[in-house]
C-alpha positions in Angstrom: -80.8 -128.5 -51.6 -79.4 -131.6 -52.7 -78.5 -132.7 -56.2 -76.9 -135.8 -55.7 -77.8 -137.5 -58.8 -80.4 -140.2 -58.4 -79.5 -144.0 -59.0 -82.3 -145.3 -60.4 -83.5 -144.4 -64.0 -87.5 -143.4 -64.4 -89.1 -145.6 -66.9 -92.5 -145.4 -68.2 -94.9 -147.6 -69.6 -98.5 -147.6 -71.6 -98.7 -151.5 -71.1 -98.0 -152.0 -67.9 -96.9 -150.0 -64.8 -94.2 -147.1 -64.0 -90.8 -148.0 -62.8 -88.1 -147.4 -61.6 -85.1 -149.0 -62.8 -82.0 -150.0 -60.4 -78.3 -151.2 -62.4 -75.1 -152.3 -60.3 -72.3 -149.9 -61.1 -70.5 -150.4 -64.6 -74.0 -150.9 -66.0 -75.5 -147.5 -65.4 -75.5 -144.7 -67.5 -73.5 -142.1 -66.9 -74.8 -138.1 -67.9 -77.6 -137.9 -70.8 -77.3 -141.6 -71.8 -80.3 -143.5 -71.9 -79.9 -147.1 -71.2 -80.8 -149.4 -74.0 -81.7 -152.4 -72.5 -82.4 -154.8 -75.6 -78.8 -153.6 -76.9 -76.6 -154.6 -74.3 -77.9 -158.0 -74.1 -77.8 -158.8 -77.5 -74.3 -157.3 -78.0 -72.2 -157.3 -75.1 -71.2 -160.7 -73.0 -72.7 -159.3 -69.9 -73.6 -161.7 -67.4 -77.5 -161.9 -65.8 -77.5 -160.7 -62.5 -79.4 -161.4 -60.0 -83.0 -159.1 -59.7 -85.6 -158.0 -57.1 -88.8 -156.9 -57.6 -89.8 -154.1 -54.6 -93.6 -153.4 -54.1 -93.9 -150.2 -52.1 -96.9 -149.4 -50.1 -100.2 -147.9 -49.9 -98.4 -144.1 -49.2 -96.1 -144.4 -52.2 -99.3 -144.9 -55.3 -99.5 -142.4 -57.6 -97.7 -140.5 -60.4 -94.4 -139.1 -59.1 -91.7 -142.1 -59.2 -90.1 -139.9 -56.5 -92.4 -141.2 -54.1 -91.3 -144.6 -54.2 -87.8 -143.8 -53.3 -89.5 -142.8 -49.7 -89.5 -146.6 -48.5 -87.6 -150.0 -49.1 -85.5 -151.4 -51.8 -85.9 -148.1 -53.5 -84.6 -146.4 -50.6 -81.8 -148.7 -50.3 -80.3 -148.4 -53.9 -80.1 -144.3 -53.5 -77.4 -144.8 -50.8 -76.1 -148.0 -52.3 -74.4 -147.7 -55.7 -72.8 -151.4 -55.3 -76.0 -152.9 -54.2 -75.1 -156.1 -56.5 -79.2 -156.6 -58.0 -81.1 -155.0 -60.4 -84.2 -153.9 -59.0 -87.3 -153.1 -60.4 -89.5 -150.9 -58.2 -93.4 -150.2 -59.8 -95.6 -147.6 -59.0 -99.0 -148.2 -58.4 -101.9 -145.5 -59.3 -103.6 -144.0 -56.8 -106.5 -145.5 -55.5 -105.5 -148.9 -56.7 -104.1 -152.2 -55.8 -101.3 -154.4 -57.5 -102.7 -156.1 -60.3 -101.2 -159.5 -61.2 -101.6 -159.4 -64.6 -99.6 -156.2 -65.0 -97.4 -157.0 -62.5 -96.6 -160.5 -64.6 -96.4 -158.5 -67.7 -94.0 -156.1 -66.0 -91.6 -159.2 -65.2 -92.2 -160.1 -69.1 -90.3 -156.3 -70.6 -88.0 -156.2 -67.6 -86.5 -160.0 -68.5 -86.3 -159.1 -72.2 -85.1 -156.0 -71.8 -82.1 -156.3 -68.9 -79.3 -158.5 -68.2 -81.8 -160.8 -65.7 -81.0 -163.8 -65.0 -84.5 -165.5 -64.6 -83.3 -168.2 -62.1 -82.4 -165.6 -59.4 -85.7 -163.3 -59.5 -86.6 -162.3 -55.7 -89.9 -160.7 -54.7 -90.3 -158.8 -51.8 -93.1 -155.4 -50.8 -93.8 -154.1 -48.0 -97.7 -153.3 -46.5 -100.0 -153.1 -49.6 -96.6 -154.4 -51.1 -96.6 -157.5 -49.2 -99.8 -158.5 -49.7 -99.1 -158.0 -53.6 -96.2 -160.2 -52.6 -98.2 -162.6 -51.4 -100.8 -162.6 -54.2 -97.8 -162.9 -56.9 -96.4 -165.3 -55.6 -99.6 -167.5 -55.5 -100.3 -167.2 -58.8 -97.2 -167.1 -60.3 -95.1 -169.3 -57.5 -92.5 -170.4 -60.8 -91.4 -166.9 -61.7 -89.4 -166.6 -58.2 -86.8 -168.1 -56.5 -87.4 -166.5 -53.1 -90.0 -163.9 -51.6 -90.0 -162.0 -48.6 -93.4 -160.6 -47.5 -93.3 -157.3 -45.1 -96.5 -156.7 -42.8 -98.7 -158.0 -45.2 -101.2 -161.0 -45.7 -102.5 -163.3 -48.2 -105.3 -166.1 -48.8 -104.4 -169.5 -46.8 -106.3 -171.6 -49.3 -104.1 -171.2 -52.2 -100.8 -171.6 -50.2 -100.4 -175.1 -51.5 -99.6 -173.1 -54.8 -96.2 -171.9 -53.8 -95.3 -174.1 -50.6 -91.8 -175.3 -52.2 -91.3 -171.3 -52.6 -88.5 -170.4 -50.1 -90.5 -167.4 -47.8 -89.1 -165.3 -45.3 -92.2 -163.3 -43.4 -91.7 -160.2 -41.2 -94.4 -158.4 -38.7 -93.9 -156.5 -36.2 -95.8 -157.8 -33.0 -97.2 -154.6 -31.9 -98.3 -153.7 -35.8 -101.5 -151.6 -35.3 -102.3 -151.2 -39.3 -101.4 -154.9 -40.8 -102.3 -157.4 -37.5 -99.5 -159.7 -37.4 -102.4 -162.4 -37.9 -102.0 -161.8 -41.2 -98.7 -163.2 -41.9 -99.2 -165.9 -38.6 -102.4 -167.2 -40.8 -99.8 -167.4 -43.7 -97.2 -168.9 -42.2 -99.7 -171.7 -40.8 -101.3 -172.4 -43.8 -97.4 -173.2 -45.6 -96.5 -175.2 -42.5 -99.3 -177.4 -43.1 -98.1 -177.9 -46.5 -94.3 -178.8 -45.0 -93.4 -175.2 -46.8 -90.0 -173.5 -47.3 -91.0 -170.6 -44.2 -88.9 -168.4 -42.1 -90.8 -165.8 -39.8 -89.4 -163.1 -38.0 -91.6 -161.3 -35.7 -90.1 -157.8 -34.2 -91.0 -157.8 -30.9 -91.3 -154.1 -30.6 -92.6 -152.5 -34.1 -95.5 -151.3 -34.9 -95.9 -151.2 -38.6 -92.7 -150.3 -39.7 -91.3 -153.7 -39.6 -89.8 -152.6 -43.2 -86.5 -150.6 -42.7 -84.7 -152.7 -39.7 -85.5 -155.9 -42.9 -84.6 -153.8 -46.0 -80.9 -152.8 -43.7 -80.2 -156.0 -42.7 -77.6 -157.5 -45.3 -79.1 -161.1 -44.0 -81.9 -160.5 -46.4 -80.4 -160.1 -49.6 -77.6 -163.2 -48.6 -80.5 -165.2 -47.9 -81.8 -164.5 -51.5 -79.0 -164.9 -53.2 -79.0 -168.3 -51.5 -81.8 -169.2 -53.4 -81.9 -169.9 -57.2 -85.2 -171.2 -59.2 
C-alpha cells in the first residue's frame, strides 16, 4: 500500500470545478495544516510564482480528484515536489466537457487566493483537455503567457484571436482517437495569421502523446521564457 502523502491538496468549490492544488516546496502545508491562500498573499512577502492550469482528458472526469493524477502535470508533481510552478488541475464532471466560463471563474479564484504571477499563467491539456486548451485560449487569450495543447483540436475560424499568444502543439502521428489533422488545422490557421506557433509530431506515437511531452523539461523551460 502506498502511504506516501500526496503533494497536492484537494480543493472543493460550489461555484466552479473542484481541483487539485500543487504548491512548490516551502509553500505546502504540513501535517493537518490547511493552506490559507488569502492570508499568505496578504501577510507575507511571498514572491508571485509561475502557474500552470492543467486540463485532463475524458477518462479522468468524475468526482474523485485522485483520478486526475493518472496523467499529465498532475501526475508529474506527485513525483517532483520541487516542481517550480503552482499547478491547478481541475476535474470536469462525468459526461461534461470543459466549460470556458467555469474555467475563467476558476482562474479568477486562483489568482485571488494564491501567490500566482498573473503575467506567467500557462495553459495546457491533453485530448479533451487539449480541446479545452484551444477553446479557452481563443476565448481568453489575454489571460495566458503561453499554451500547450496536446492531441486536441479547436476552431480555426477564431485562430486570429490568439495569433500573438505563444503556442506549442503536440500530437502523435498514429493517433486513432483524435486525428493528427485536428492539430494540423489549428497550426495552419495560426500560421495563416503569422501566429507564434511551434508544432511537434511524434512519428510513432498513438493517442498518448502526452507522457513524453510532460516528461520533457524543455516544455517547462519554454513556458518560463514567456510572460504575458
